[in-house]
C-alpha positions, 0 to 999 in steps of 0.5 A: 289819675282822677285825683291828679286831674282834680288837683291840677284843675283846682289848685289855681282856684284854691290859691286864689281864695282869700288869705290862701293867696298869701299863705299858699295853703290848700286846706281849709281854715281851722278856727282853734282856740285864740285864732282871730283871723283867717291867716292864723286859722290857715296855719293853726294845724301847722302849729299843732304839727310843729308842737308834735314835731317838738316832742320827738326830742332829737339830740341837741342840734341834730337835724330832724326829717319830716315828710308831708304826704299830699303836700300841695304846693309846700305851704305846710313844710315851709311853715315847719322849716321857718319855725322849727327850733332845730335843723329840719330836712323836708320831703313833700309828695304830691300826685299833681305835677302842677303842685310839685312844680309850684312847690319846688319853685317856691322852695328855691325862691325861699332859699331852702336849697337841699333842705326841701325836696318836692316829688311827684309820687303816690304817697301809698308807694313812697320813694324812701323808707325809715328816714323820717322823725315825723310824717303828716298829712292835712286833708290828703288821707281821705283822697286815697282809694287804699286807706290801709296802704296809706298807713303801711306807707307812712309806717314804712317811712318812719324811724323807730319811735317816729310819729304820724299826724293826720288832720282830715275829715272822718265820719262821726260814730253817731247816727244822724237825727232830725228831718234830714237823717234819711237823706244822710247816705245820699249826701255822704255819697255826693260829698265823697264823689264831689270832693274825691274823698273815698276814704272818709271813714270813722276814726275807729276804722282808721285806728285799726288800719294804723294798728295793723301797719304797726302804729300805736294811737297816741292821741286823737 
């Protein structure tokens, strides 16, 4: 309920900022190699996910299925639907009623019809299983209070050989240095509380949870 209230309250604020008014993305811009403007920075992670999706190698002309766990108002799935080289079916899960309504309305406006569906659901308890070539999350995993359940749910959704892709905040394994090193635990707790991100963990721990769910680390 806390995360739901956080996104119902803040989604209109996020969508009113800068280029996000046009891209409809809720995540932060990522200024990857060659990115020179904010709109492309907001789609940079989408381009990486699309490249990973292309590695699933479906039979020629076959439809692929992808799920976004923590889908916001659908911008990531809309990008994939519009740019995928092969037919795509998309499912978005969000815990926010406002986001689910906005995403489904946008999907209908864009003419995706039955190719996309947006559901109000907790992504640690997804409504389907074993149907997806790819599952991904962008700045959503960190919001869960059950990181192990997230990986179990993602693995449950994937077809054999499917891929889970995540882009989020993780803790560095290096110890903080400098004059503010002593205040690091305080600021970390302030960040976790203020942004409602209890599962900001280190990558090694995340990899262990993923392995316990039957997933194998391919790249980081």
